[in-house]
C-alpha positions in Angstrom: -54.2 40.8 40.9 -56.2 37.7 40.3 -59.2 36.8 42.4 -59.6 33.4 44.0 -62.5 31.2 42.9 -65.2 30.5 45.4 -64.1 26.9 46.0 -60.7 27.6 47.4 -59.0 29.3 50.4 -59.2 33.0 51.1 -59.1 36.4 52.9 -57.9 39.1 55.3 -58.4 42.6 56.8 -56.8 46.1 56.8 -58.5 47.9 59.7 -57.5 51.3 61.1 -58.0 51.4 64.8 -57.9 54.9 66.3 -55.8 54.3 69.4 -52.8 56.5 70.2 -49.4 55.1 69.8 -48.4 56.7 73.1 -50.4 54.1 74.9 -49.6 50.4 75.3 -51.3 48.3 72.7 -53.3 46.5 75.4 -52.6 46.7 79.1 -50.5 43.7 80.1 -52.3 42.5 83.2 -52.4 39.1 84.8 -54.7 36.8 82.9 -54.1 38.3 79.4 -52.9 35.9 76.8 -51.0 36.5 73.6 -52.8 38.5 70.9 -51.3 39.5 67.6 -53.4 42.6 67.3 -51.4 45.6 68.6 -54.5 47.8 69.0 -53.2 50.5 66.7 -54.1 49.2 63.3 -51.2 46.8 63.1 -50.5 43.2 64.1 -47.3 41.4 65.1 -46.2 37.9 64.2 -46.8 35.2 65.2 -50.5 35.1 65.1 -50.4 32.7 68.0 -47.4 32.3 70.3 -48.2 28.7 70.8 -47.9 25.8 68.4 -50.1 25.8 65.4 -48.4 23.8 62.7 -49.2 22.9 59.1 -51.8 25.6 58.9 -54.5 25.6 56.2 -57.0 28.5 55.8 -60.1 29.2 53.8 -62.4 32.2 53.3 -66.2 31.6 53.1 -67.8 35.0 52.3 -66.4 37.4 54.9 -65.5 34.6 57.4 -62.1 32.9 57.7 -61.4 29.5 59.0 -58.2 27.8 60.0 -57.1 24.4 61.0 -53.7 22.6 61.7 -51.9 19.5 62.8 -52.7 18.0 66.3 -50.8 14.7 66.0 -51.5 12.5 69.1 -53.6 14.9 71.1 -57.4 14.6 71.6 -59.6 16.3 70.6 -58.0 17.0 67.2 -58.1 19.3 64.2 -59.2 22.6 65.7 -61.4 25.0 63.7 -60.6 28.6 64.3 -62.6 31.5 63.0 -61.8 35.1 62.2 -63.3 38.1 60.6 -60.0 40.0 60.1 -57.3 37.3 59.8 -55.6 38.6 63.0 -58.0 38.0 65.8 -59.2 34.4 66.0 -61.5 32.3 68.2 -61.7 28.6 68.6 -65.1 27.2 67.4 -64.7 23.5 67.7 -62.6 20.4 66.8 -63.3 18.1 63.9 -63.2 15.1 66.3 -63.3 14.4 70.0 -61.5 11.1 69.9 -59.7 9.1 67.2 -59.2 5.6 68.6 -57.6 3.3 66.0 -55.9 0.8 68.3 -53.9 0.3 71.5 -51.1 2.7 70.3 -53.7 5.5 70.3 -54.4 4.7 73.9 -50.8 4.2 75.2 -51.5 0.6 75.7 -49.5 -2.6 75.2 -46.2 -0.7 75.1 -47.3 1.2 72.0 -47.8 4.9 71.3 -48.4 7.4 68.5 -46.0 10.1 69.6 -44.9 11.9 66.4 -47.8 10.3 64.6 -51.5 10.6 64.8 -53.2 13.1 62.5 -51.2 15.8 60.6 -51.0 18.2 57.7 -54.7 18.9 57.1 -56.3 20.4 54.0 -59.2 22.7 54.7 -61.8 23.3 51.9 -65.3 24.5 51.4 -67.5 23.5 48.5 -71.3 23.9 47.8 -72.3 24.5 51.4 -70.0 21.9 53.0 -66.8 22.3 55.0 -64.2 19.6 54.5 -61.0 18.7 56.3 -58.7 16.0 54.8 -55.8 14.7 56.9 -53.5 11.7 57.1 -53.1 9.3 60.0 -49.9 7.2 59.7 -50.7 3.6 58.8 -54.4 4.3 58.8 -55.0 6.2 55.6 -56.6 9.5 54.7 -59.3 10.7 57.0 -62.2 12.8 55.7 -64.2 15.1 57.9 -67.2 17.1 56.7 -69.8 19.5 58.2 -72.3 22.0 57.0 -71.5 24.2 60.1 -67.9 24.6 61.2 -69.0 24.2 64.8 -70.1 20.7 63.9 -71.2 18.1 64.1 -68.5 16.7 61.8 -68.9 13.3 60.2 -65.9 11.0 59.3 -64.9 8.5 56.8 -61.6 6.9 55.7 -59.9 6.6 52.4 -57.0 4.1 51.6 -54.2 4.8 51.1 -52.8 7.8 52.9 -51.7 10.8 50.8 -48.7 12.6 52.3 -49.2 16.3 53.0 -52.1 16.5 50.6 -54.1 19.5 49.3 -57.6 19.1 47.7 -59.0 21.1 44.8 -62.7 21.1 43.8 -62.2 22.0 40.2 -64.6 24.0 38.0 -65.5 21.0 35.9 -66.8 19.2 39.1 -63.8 16.8 39.4 -62.0 16.6 42.8 -58.2 16.3 42.9 -55.6 15.8 45.6 -52.0 16.8 45.1 -49.6 15.2 47.6 -46.1 14.0 48.2 -42.6 15.3 49.2 -40.2 16.4 46.5 -42.0 14.5 43.8 -45.6 15.9 43.7 -48.3 13.5 42.6 -52.0 14.1 41.7 -54.9 11.7 42.0 -58.6 12.1 41.5 -61.1 11.5 44.3 -64.5 10.1 43.7 -67.5 12.3 44.1 -68.6 10.8 47.4 -65.1 11.3 48.8 -64.9 7.7 49.9 -62.1 6.5 47.6 -59.6 7.3 44.9 -60.6 7.0 41.2 -58.7 4.0 39.8 -55.8 4.6 37.5 -55.7 8.4 38.0 -52.6 8.6 40.2 -49.7 10.2 38.3 -46.6 12.2 38.8 -47.5 15.9 38.5 -44.2 17.8 39.2 -40.8 16.1 39.2 -38.5 16.7 42.1 -35.9 18.2 39.8 -38.1 21.4 39.6 -37.4 22.1 43.3 -40.9 21.6 44.8 -41.5 19.9 48.1 -44.0 18.9 50.8 -46.9 20.7 52.3 -48.6 21.5 49.0 -51.5 23.9 48.9 -53.3 24.0 45.5 -55.5 26.8 44.2 -57.2 27.7 40.9 -57.1 31.4 40.2 -58.6 33.0 37.1 -58.3 29.7 35.2 -54.6 29.1 36.2 -53.4 26.5 38.7 -51.0 27.4 41.5 -49.3 25.1 44.0 -47.5 26.5 47.0 -45.1 24.2 48.8 -42.1 24.0 51.1 -38.9 22.0 50.6 -38.7 19.6 53.5 -36.8 21.1 56.5 -36.7 24.1 58.8 -34.2 26.3 57.0 -35.9 26.3 53.7 -37.7 28.5 51.2 -41.3 28.4 50.0 -41.9 27.5 46.4 -44.8 28.1 44.0 -45.6 26.3 40.8 -48.1 27.4 38.2 -49.6 26.0 35.0 -52.5 26.7 32.6 -53.5 23.0 32.8 -53.0 20.3 35.4 -51.1 18.4 32.7 -48.5 21.2 32.7 -46.1 22.4 31.8 -45.3 23.8 35.2 -43.2 26.8 36.1 -41.6 27.1 39.5 -40.2 30.0 41.5 -39.4 30.9 45.1 -42.0 33.2 46.8 -40.6 33.3 50.4 -37.0 32.9 51.4 -34.6 33.5 54.3 -37.3 35.1 56.5 -36.7 34.0 60.1 -38.2 37.1 61.8 -34.9 37.2 63.6 -35.2 33.8 65.2 -32.3 31.4 65.2 -31.9 27.8 66.0 -32.2 27.0 69.7 -31.3 24.0 71.8 -31.5 20.6 70.1 -31.0 17.1 71.4 -28.0 15.6 69.8 -29.9 12.3 69.2 -33.3 13.6 68.0 -35.1 10.3 68.2 -33.8 9.0 71.5 -36.0 8.8 74.6 -33.5 7.6 77.1 -31.6 9.8 79.6 -29.1 11.2 80.0 -29.5 13.5 77.0 -26.7 15.4 75.3 -28.1 18.8 74.3 -26.5 20.9 71.5 -26.4 24.6 72.3 -28.2 27.3 70.2 -26.7 28.1 66.8 -27.4 31.7 65.7 -25.7 31.5 62.4 -27.9 32.9 59.6 -27.6 29.6 57.8 -29.5 28.1 60.7 -32.2 30.7 60.7 -35.7 29.2 61.3 -37.4 30.3 58.1 -41.1 30.7 57.4 -42.2 27.7 55.4 -45.2 25.5 54.6 -48.3 27.5 54.1 -50.5 29.0 51.5 -52.3 32.2 50.3 -55.7 33.8 50.8 -57.5 36.9 49.6 -59.9 39.5 51.0 -63.1 40.9 49.5 -61.2 44.1 49.1 -58.7 42.4 46.7 -55.7 42.2 49.1 -53.8 38.9 49.2 -52.1 37.5 52.3 -49.9 34.5 53.0 -49.8 32.2 56.0 -47.0 29.9 56.9 -45.4 28.2 59.9 -42.0 28.4 61.5 -40.1 25.9 63.7 -39.9 28.4 66.5 -37.7 26.2 68.8 -39.1 24.5 71.8 -42.4 26.4 72.0 -43.3 24.7 68.8 -44.2 25.5 65.2 -45.9 29.0 65.1 -48.1 30.5 62.4 -47.4 33.9 60.9 -49.2 36.2 58.5 -47.5 37.9 55.5 -48.6 40.6 53.0 -48.5 39.2 49.5 -47.3 41.1 46.5 -48.3 39.9 43.0 -45.5 40.4 40.5 -45.3 38.9 37.0 -48.2 36.6 38.0 -46.5 35.2 41.1 -47.7 35.6 44.7 -44.6 36.8 46.5 -44.7 37.0 50.3 -43.5 40.4 51.3 -43.7 44.1 50.2 -43.0 45.4 46.7 -39.6 46.7 47.6 -38.6 43.6 49.7 -40.1 40.5 48.0 -39.8 37.2 49.8 -39.4 38.8 53.2 -42.1 39.2 55.8 -42.3 42.1 58.3 -42.7 41.1 61.9 -45.2 44.0 62.3 -47.4 45.4 59.6 -50.8 47.0 59.1 -53.8 44.7 59.5 -55.5 43.3 56.4 -58.4 45.2 54.9 -61.4 42.9 55.3 -63.9 45.6 56.1 -64.3 44.4 59.6 -63.4 46.1 62.9 -63.7 44.2 66.1 -62.1 43.7 69.5 -58.7 42.2 70.3 -59.2 38.5 70.8 -57.2 35.3 71.4 -58.3 31.8 70.5 -58.1 30.2 73.9 -59.2 30.6 77.5 -56.1 29.1 79.2 -57.1 29.3 82.8 -59.5 26.7 84.2 -61.0 26.5 87.7 -62.8 23.2 86.7 -66.1 24.6 88.0 -67.9 24.0 84.7 -69.5 20.8 83.3 -66.7 20.7 80.6 -63.0 21.4 80.4 -62.0 24.6 78.7 -61.6 24.0 74.9 -57.8 24.6 75.1 -57.3 21.3 76.8 -56.2 18.2 74.8 -55.5 14.7 76.1 -52.2 13.1 75.4 -53.5 10.1 73.4 -57.0 8.8 73.8 -58.0 9.0 77.5 -59.8 6.5 79.6 -63.0 8.5 80.2 -63.9 6.3 83.3 -60.7 7.5 85.1 -61.2 11.3 85.1 -64.1 13.4 86.3 -65.3 17.0 86.9 -68.3 15.9 88.9 -66.9 13.4 91.5 -65.7 16.4 93.4 -67.4 19.5 92.0 -65.0 22.3 91.3 -62.0 19.9 90.8 -60.5 17.9 88.1 -60.1 14.4 89.5 -57.5 12.1 87.8 -57.5 8.5 88.9 -54.1 6.9 88.4 -53.4 4.1 86.0 -50.2 2.1 85.9 -47.3 3.5 83.9 -43.6 3.0 83.8 -43.0 6.7 83.8 -44.6 10.0 82.8 -44.1 9.3 79.1 -46.5 6.4 79.3 -49.0 8.0 81.7 -52.6 7.8 80.5 -55.1 10.6 81.0 -52.4 13.3 81.0 -54.2 16.5 80.2 -52.3 19.0 78.1 -52.4 22.5 76.6 -49.8 24.2 74.5 -47.2 26.1 76.3 -47.4 29.8 75.4 -44.5 32.2 74.6 -42.6 34.2 74.7 -42.8 33.7 78.4 -45.3 32.2 80.7 -45.9 30.7 84.2 -48.3 27.8 84.8 -49.6 27.2 88.3 -51.9 24.5 89.6 -53.3 23.7 93.1 -53.3 20.0 94.0 -55.0 18.1 96.7 -53.2 14.8 96.9 -55.0 13.3 99.9 -56.4 10.5 97.7 -53.0 9.3 96.5 -52.0 5.7 97.2 -48.5 4.3 97.5 -46.8 4.4 94.1 -48.8 7.4 92.9 -47.2 10.5 91.3 -49.4 13.5 90.5 -48.3 16.9 89.3 -47.4 19.5 86.7 -45.2 18.6 83.7 -43.6 19.9 80.6 -44.5 17.3 78.0 -41.7 17.2 75.5 -38.8 14.9 74.7 -36.9 15.2 77.0 -39.6 16.1 79.5 -39.7 17.3 83.1 -42.2 17.4 86.0 -42.8 18.5 89.5 -45.2 16.5 91.6 -46.5 15.0 94.8 -45.4 11.4 95.3 -46.5 8.9 97.9 -44.9 5.7 99.1 -45.3 3.6 102.2 -43.6 6.2 104.4 -45.7 9.1 103.3 -45.7 12.1 100.9 -42.8 13.9 99.2 -42.4 16.7 96.7 -40.2 15.7 93.8 -38.9 17.3 90.6 -37.7 15.0 87.8 -35.5 16.0 84.8 -35.6 13.6 81.8 -32.4 15.2 80.5 -30.4 13.9 83.5 -32.7 11.1 84.5 -32.4 12.4 88.1 -35.1 13.2 90.7 -34.8 15.8 93.5 -37.0 15.0 96.4 -38.0 16.5 99.8 -40.4 15.0 102.3 -43.7 16.7 103.1 -46.0 16.5 106.1 -49.1 17.4 104.1 -50.7 16.5 100.7 -52.1 20.0 99.7 -49.8 22.2 97.7 -49.3 24.4 94.7 -47.1 23.5 91.8 -45.5 26.0 89.3 -43.3 26.1 86.3 -42.0 29.3 84.7 -40.9 29.0 81.0 -38.9 31.6 79.1 -39.0 30.5 75.5 -36.5 33.1 74.4 -33.8 31.5 76.6 -35.5 28.1 76.6 -35.0 27.8 80.4 -37.8 26.6 82.7 -37.8 26.7 86.5 -40.0 24.6 88.8 -41.2 25.6 92.2 -43.8 24.7 94.8 -45.7 26.2 97.7 -47.6 24.9 100.7 -49.6 28.1 101.2 -50.2 29.4 97.7 -48.1 32.5 98.4 -44.5 31.6 98.9 -43.0 29.4 96.2 -39.7 27.5 96.8 -37.6 26.4 93.9 -37.0 22.7 93.4 -34.6 21.1 90.9 -32.1 22.7 88.5 -33.0 24.9 85.5 -34.5 22.7 82.8 -33.6 23.3 79.1 -36.4 22.9 76.7 -35.6 21.7 73.2 -37.2 21.4 69.8 -37.2 17.8 68.6 -38.9 15.5 66.1 -39.9 12.7 68.4 -43.3 14.2 69.3 -43.3 16.7 66.4 -44.9 19.1 68.9 -43.7 21.9 71.1 -43.7 21.9 74.9 -47.0 21.3 76.6 -48.1 22.2 80.1 -49.5 19.0 81.5 -51.5 17.8 84.5 -50.8 14.1 85.2 -51.3 11.3 87.7 -50.0 7.7 87.3 -49.0 4.8 89.5 -45.5 3.2 89.2 -46.9 -0.2 90.3 -48.7 -2.7 88.2 -52.2 -1.7 89.2 -54.3 1.4 89.5 -53.8 3.6 92.5 -55.7 6.5 94.1 -56.9 9.8 92.8 -55.6 13.4 92.6 -57.7 16.5 92.7 -56.6 19.6 90.8 -58.5 22.7 92.0 -57.2 25.4 89.6 -54.9 26.0 86.7 -53.7 29.4 85.6 -51.3 30.7 83.0 -49.7 34.1 83.5 -47.9 35.9 80.7 -45.7 39.0 81.4 -45.3 39.7 77.6 -48.6 39.0 75.9 -48.3 41.6 73.1 -46.1 42.3 70.1 -45.3 45.8 71.4 -43.5 45.0 74.6 -43.1 48.7 75.3 -45.3 51.6 74.3 -44.0 53.5 71.2 -42.5 56.7 72.8 -44.6 59.1 70.8 -43.6 62.8 71.5 -40.6 61.7 73.5 -37.0 62.4 72.7 -35.0 59.2 72.4 -31.5 58.0 71.4 -30.5 54.7 69.7 -27.8 52.2 70.3 -26.7 49.6 67.7 -26.9 46.2 69.3 -24.1 44.9 67.0 -21.4 47.2 68.4 -22.7 49.7 70.9 -22.4 52.6 68.4 -25.1 55.3 68.4 -27.1 57.0 65.7 -26.5 60.7 65.0 -27.0 63.3 62.3 -23.6 64.4 60.9 -23.3 66.7 57.9 -27.0 66.3 57.1 -26.9 62.5 57.0 -27.7 59.8 59.4 -24.6 58.1 60.6 -23.3 55.5 63.1 -21.0 57.1 65.6 -18.8 55.7 68.3 -20.0 56.1 71.8 -23.2 57.5 73.4 -21.7 61.0 73.9 -22.1 61.7 70.2 -25.6 60.4 69.8 -28.4 62.6 68.4 -31.7 62.8 70.1 -34.8 62.3 68.0 -38.4 63.2 68.8 -40.8 60.4 67.9 -43.7 61.8 65.8 -46.9 59.7 65.4 -47.7 58.9 61.8 -50.6 56.5 62.6 -50.9 52.7 62.2 -47.8 52.0 64.3 -45.7 54.3 62.1 -43.4 57.1 63.2 -41.2 59.9 61.9 -38.0 61.0 63.6 -37.6 64.7 64.1 -34.2 66.3 64.8 -33.7 69.1 67.3 -33.7 71.7 64.5 -37.2 70.5 63.2 -36.1 68.4 60.3 -36.9 64.7 59.7 -34.9 61.6 58.9 -35.6 60.9 55.2 -34.9 58.1 52.8 -34.2 58.7 49.1 -33.5 56.5 46.1 -32.9 52.9 47.0 -31.9 53.8 50.5 -28.3 53.0 49.9 -25.5 54.2 52.2 -25.7 58.0 52.4 -29.2 58.2 51.1 -30.6 58.5 54.6 -30.6 62.2 55.3 -32.6 65.0 56.9 -35.3 67.0 55.3 -37.4 70.0 56.3 -41.2 70.2 56.0 -44.0 67.9 56.8 -43.1 64.2 56.8 -44.3 61.9 54.0 -43.7 58.3 53.1 -39.9 59.0 52.7 -39.8 60.2 56.3 -42.1 57.4 57.7 -41.0 54.2 59.3 -42.9 51.2 60.6 -41.9 50.7 64.3 -41.1 47.0 64.8 -40.5 45.5 68.2 -38.8 42.1 68.1 -39.9 41.4 71.7 -36.4 40.9 73.0 -35.5 44.5 73.7 -34.7 45.3 70.1 -36.4 47.7 67.7 -36.2 47.9 63.9 -37.4 50.7 61.6 -38.9 49.7 58.2 -38.8 52.5 55.7 -42.0 53.0 53.8 -39.9 54.4 50.9 -37.9 51.2 50.4 -39.9 48.5 52.3 -36.5 47.8 53.9 -34.9 48.4 57.2 -32.6 51.0 58.6 -29.1 49.5 58.9 -25.9 50.8 60.4 -22.4 49.8 59.2 -20.1 47.7 61.3 -17.7 50.6 61.7 -18.8 54.3 62.2 -20.1 55.7 59.0 -23.1 56.3 56.8 -26.4 54.5 57.5 -28.6 52.9 54.9 -32.3 51.9 54.5 -31.8 48.8 52.3 -31.6 45.9 54.7 -33.8 42.9 53.9 -34.4 41.7 57.5 -32.9 41.0 60.9 -30.4 38.3 61.7 -30.8 35.9 64.6 -27.8 37.2 66.5 -29.2 40.8 66.3 -25.7 42.0 65.2 -26.3 42.9 61.6 -26.8 46.6 62.3 -30.6 46.6 61.9 -31.5 46.1 65.6 -31.4 49.0 68.0 -32.0 49.6 71.7 -33.6 52.9 72.5 -34.0 55.0 75.6 -35.4 58.4 76.6 -32.7 61.0 76.0 -30.9 62.0 79.1 -31.6 58.8 81.0 -29.1 56.1 81.8 
């Protein structure tokens, strides 16, 4: 395997944590947020169950740094840090505000929804960290710092370079590759203040099948460019050449890997912002699978290679996943040796030589007692800093209202990414300072959006819930102005429910179920949002938010403890058939009455063996074809070992260490195989099973 030169992106860990599989990965208590680390030496994708799109990653020594797209939200370009590529913390942002005109401030009827800053390239060279990123109509932005925590300085280069990636080459020259379909290259000057004249040229023609989101590396004297074909249902490509002048070879390194996620709800008109909306239902056809795409590769000091990429994970947004990389014939394939181009949902952690605690990047809850907002918060566009405060009423976030036609145009809306797979956001609101025309509350920022809030008119206060899908508001009068607002969002079903309380204990539903969608108007997932605006032509009063909490009932990749030492049975989600040993082979049989019970034996690192009642083990031989999944006596080895994979929706898969592929049952009763590439979105391909303790209903 090649090693990465010190000027480009890098690394990951492979740590063995000595926790029993019989225990939950981490106790799922109120206040815990999603963490990819399962606590048993494995991790589960995604790395973050909230939006982190267009990721780019580097290794500097034994430290890893990650940034991604933030579009129209401020502050922007987060810098995350990790020692093991699984557990990350948020260090800082590259900038606090990016104010390039009235559209960045939601003024004069202008906005940058779906614009702003995007597709950054993260690099390190000779003691300096660099982030390069485009801003539509405002060229290429360059940020640099000697410490990733900042301060970061900023300059601009004209023109913009679409989805660029920067290479500090061995000869001291600095190049940027960019474009979609046609890949171009241009040299940057040494000060990184402009382009070198007459150096822009076509690098790779679109006929070779490359695409956008390029990530360029130089490995052992050879150039590699990883890219994605534009779209959500697309493969990742890799080009390589001995020289930048070519010739370039191109192959596919990741393909058809959806991690079992299919296309959810979509607005029929993706760019509209006028209700009522027509919403297309989910489409779970494999052709609509939401594939991993647009990312890059990184190595560890131990010599392992890993890939990172994003996925359009429906309305929660674009999520980042981590993939083992297998080098074959000089190509960095995502996936395991026996299953190239496919990424396991759960796998052993990278070997970086570091062992540390389970962490998450963000502190989501905020009681507003501190001098600053929690780092997770981002403003929707550039805020008016004279119209919000943490000090006017200590312990509260005070939002003064500014005039807006509706929530879409409300300034000083404070957002954080909604978190999957399921979460509940709650805030306490004192609206005594509202004036007629004011609306303050809790929203789901998206297109279409929805909110629940306190409104005031000349007759007094009301609680209201608005759906941008229908354009309708449900309203009830209130005698007071102090209440709690809540929204529960299930991003598996993409259904959100709003409720309110006047005592903080009993919550009453308001409004119909709200469908959240993935769309390309904001180019972001759903965001929890605190807001306050006035429907009149002038500023109104103020709203005081006392608390904000996010509760997650499923904050881990293992939603149920692996039932080590328990006897269990399996049901095929495709047809209700059961698994049983018949004539010494694992078979699919009709009905639960014929099911065999298997004892789960701990093999470490989230792996198990399945022991039959006569003391033998399920074993995979050959290529794992139909009939090659049998039983074998003696101690279990790799042929009898399976990675336990929880797809977090009540379904479990078993990845054979012998074939790097999944156990799969036939559509009709018959012999089982262990040669399946990966799960389908409808969970009816024979690889997804429900399990229960033997003898229970």
